N, C-alpha and C positions, 0 to 999 in steps of 0.2 A: 504494500500500500504506500503510495507516494504521499509525502506530506508537503504542504505548502509552507514554505518559510518566507517570512517577510524580510525583504532586503532593506537595509538601511542605506539611504542615499548619502553620499558624502557631499557636504555643503562647504563651499569655499567662501570665506569671508575676506574682504579686503581690509588689510591692517590699517591703511590710511583712512578708510571710511569709518572703521571702529574708533580710531583715535579722534576723528572729527565729531562723531556722535558723543564721545565722552567729553570732549571740550565744550560742546553745546550744553550738555547737562551740567558741567562745572560752572559755566557762565550763568545758567539759570539758578543754581544753588547759591552762588556768590551774590547775585543780584537780589534774590529773595532774602538772603541773610542780612544784607545791608539795609534793605527796605524795612524788614521786620524789626531790625535792631533800632533803626531810626524811629519807627513807630512806637516801640516799647519805651524808648528814651523820652519821647515827647509826651506819651501817656503817663509817664512817671512810675512805671512798673519797677518794683525793687524786689530783690531776693528771689525766692522760689517762683513767684508769679512771672518774673521775667524769663526764667528758664522754661517754665510750662508754656509760655507764649511761643518760645522758639520751637519747642517740640510740636506744638499744634500747627504752626505755620509750616514746619518742615514736613509733617505728615500730610498736610493739605497739598503741598507741592508734589510729594511723591504720588499721591492719589491722582493729581492732574497729569503727571507724566505717564502714569500707567494708562489713564484714559486716552491720552493723546496717542500713545503707542498702539493701543487697542489689541486686537487679536493678531496683528501682523508684527509684533515685537520681535519675532525671530528673524525678520529681515534686517534688523538694525543692531541687535545685540545677541551675544552668545547665550546669555541667561537673563532672567528677569530681575535678579538681585541688584545689579547696578542701578536700575530704575528706582529702587527703594532706599538704598543705603549709600550710594556713591556721594562723597563730599559732605557727609553729615558732620564730622568732627571739624573739618576745615571751615565749613560754614559757621560752626559755633564760634570760632575765633573771630571771624568777620562780624558776626552778630554782637558779640561782647564789645568789640571795638566801637561800633556805631551806637550801641545801647548806652555805654558809659559816656561817650562823647556828647551825644544829644541830651542825655539826662543832665550832665553837668552844664551844658550851655543853656538849657531851658529852666531847670529847677534850682541850680546852685548860684549861677551868676546873674 
């Protein structure tokens, strides 16, 4: 009895295209971090509320990136994980920079 085996197709990715997609995501994360940090500073969020605000805005961006990629995410990325976690810590540093700067400019001086 012959069995039908499923063949896995080899998919070739362009390294330049993958790097380009990653740089676009990094740009989105950095922009979102700067904008949300400035917003948190102007709103006067302090302590844990400021970090919760960053987590919420970062999750919203991740959700929007997943929606934008849709079901065809395999065309642009090797896995879905970079859509959710790429640039989270680096964005946190940008967020803190803008958060403290704008908080100081608006509420301290």
